[in-house]
N, C-alpha and C positions, 0 to 999 in steps of 0.2 A: 532344438536342431531339427533339420528337415529331413523327412524320408528319402528326397530326391537325391540320387549319388552325386558325388563330386568328381568330375572328370578333370584329370591332367594330363596334357599330352606332353611327351618327352621324347626328343631325339637320342637314340642310343649312340649314335656316331655323326660327326660332322660330314658335310656332304663330300664324301670321297667315295669315288668307285673303283679305284686301284689301291692295293695294299703296297705297303713298303717293301715287301719282298719282290717285288717286280710286276709283271703284268697280271697276274692273277686277279680276277675279281673277287672284292669281298662283298658279301651281301650287305647293303644297306637297309637297315630296320628301324622302324619307328614302333613307339608303343604308347597306348593310352591306360592309364590307371583310372578304374572307378571305384571311389571310396564310399563305402558305406557305413552308416551308424550301427547296425544291428548285426552285421557279418564281416568276415575278413573281405579286404580289398582285393579287386582282380585287376590283372594287368594283362592286356592283349597285345601282342607282337605280330607284326605284318611288315612285308616287304615295302619299301619307300616307292612313290610313283605309280601304284597301282590303284584302280578304282572300279567300281562296278561289281561284276562276277568274278574278276580276276582277284580283286582284294577279297571278296567274301569266301573265296575258295583256297587261300593261302595264308591262314593266320592260326595262332595258337595264344589260349587263354589259360592262365593258371592262378592261383593265389599270388599275390604281389610278394610275399616272403618267400616263395619258392625261386625268384630270380636274385641273382648275386652279380655285382660288378664285374668286369673284366679283371681289373687289378686284384680284387679279392679272390678270384679263381685261379689265378697265375701261381 
């Protein structure tokens, strides 16, 4: 196995900007998982549609197993 991380990009939601509850905007988020051979995988979550400085200043990274699916959390 390589020491290079395996990066998988996942969309957390379909391209929807409005919730079913009405006109309230739901945050559309994307995430990237970086898999390592010798340490826990890491997931970074960030708002969809941002780039440059805006994207770099609005992200969150944690161990991948710290995240749960919406259906599992309800």
